[in-house]
C-alpha positions in Angstrom: -14.9 0.3 -12.2 -12.0 -1.4 -10.4 -12.8 -4.7 -9.9 -9.8 -6.2 -11.5 -7.5 -3.4 -10.0 -8.3 -4.8 -6.6 -7.7 -8.4 -7.4 -4.4 -9.2 -5.3 -4.0 -12.5 -7.0 -4.0 -11.4 -10.8 -0.7 -10.9 -12.9 -0.5 -7.4 -14.3 0.8 -6.0 -17.4 2.6 -2.3 -16.9 -0.6 -0.5 -17.0 -2.8 -2.6 -15.0 -0.2 -2.4 -12.4 -0.7 1.4 -13.0 -4.1 1.2 -12.5 -3.6 -1.3 -9.2 -1.6 1.3 -7.8 -4.0 4.5 -8.6 -6.9 1.9 -7.1 -5.0 0.9 -3.5 -3.8 4.8 -3.5 -7.7 5.9 -3.4 -8.4 2.9 -0.6 -5.3 4.2 1.1 -6.2 7.9 1.1 -9.7 7.1 2.2 -9.2 4.6 5.1 -6.1 6.7 6.9 -8.0 10.3 6.1 -11.0 8.1 7.6 -8.9 6.7 10.7 -7.2 9.6 11.5 -10.1 11.6 12.0 -12.1 9.1 14.4 -8.7 8.3 16.4 -8.6 12.4 16.6 -12.2 12.8 17.5 -11.3 10.1 20.7 -8.2 11.8 21.4 -5.5 9.0 20.7 -3.8 11.2 18.2 -3.8 14.9 17.1 -6.0 15.7 14.2 -5.3 17.7 11.5 -2.9 17.9 8.0 -3.9 15.5 5.1 -2.5 12.4 3.8 -0.7 14.3 1.0 0.9 16.5 4.0 2.6 13.8 5.6 2.9 13.2 9.2 3.8 10.1 11.3 0.7 9.0 12.0 0.0 8.9 8.1 3.1 7.1 7.3 2.4 4.6 10.1 -1.0 4.0 8.9 0.8 4.2 5.3 3.3 1.8 5.8 0.9 -0.7 8.1 -1.2 -1.5 4.5 1.8 -1.4 2.4 2.4 -4.6 4.5 -0.6 -5.6 4.8 -0.9 -5.6 1.0 2.6 -6.8 0.1 1.7 -9.4 2.2 -1.5 -10.4 0.5 -0.2 -10.1 -3.1 2.8 -12.9 -2.0 0.1 -15.1 -0.1 -2.7 -15.0 -3.1 0.1 -15.3 -5.9 1.9 -17.8 -4.2 5.4 -16.0 -3.5 6.0 -16.7 -0.1 8.8 -18.7 -0.8 10.4 -16.2 -2.9 13.4 -14.0 -1.3 13.3 -11.9 -4.3 9.7 -10.9 -3.9 10.0 -10.8 -0.2 12.8 -8.4 -0.6 10.7 -6.4 -2.7 7.7 -6.0 -0.5 10.4 -4.7 2.2 12.2 -2.3 -0.1 8.0 -0.6 -0.5 7.7 -1.0 3.3 11.4 1.3 3.8 10.0 3.5 1.2 6.7 4.0 2.7 8.3 4.5 5.8 10.9 6.9 4.9 9.2 8.9 1.4 5.6 7.7 2.3 3.3 5.4 1.4 2.9 6.9 -2.1 6.4 6.0 -3.2 5.8 2.7 -0.9 2.7 1.5 -3.6 5.5 1.3 -6.6 7.3 -2.0 -5.5 4.0 -4.0 -4.7 2.6 -2.5 -7.9 5.3 -3.6 -9.7 5.3 -6.8 -8.0 2.2 -7.7 -9.3 3.7 -8.2 -12.9 6.3 -10.4 -11.9 5.4 -14.3 -12.9 5.7 -17.2 -10.5 
């Protein structure tokens, strides 16, 4: 169902970029919820809340995910030397840190529409 949506190296049109956004948002919600649950069981973080409610733990996990995803897209598409693409990833990281991972994934999804 999400086979092409999870491919980091493919060039996309707007609708495919939207599906990329939705697929990776679902992955992020699942991974961060399970991670915070297990970290709460161990006693590392205070559990509670949900991904959509925010919180500093979810912001940290979301920002790291956006940074990893943006770096992976740059590496797969061969854009690591393109300054504009790196700036787009940094904008996504800034938005993920300040506003939330949902908004931070938008520039990364738009990055997949840019030609080499």
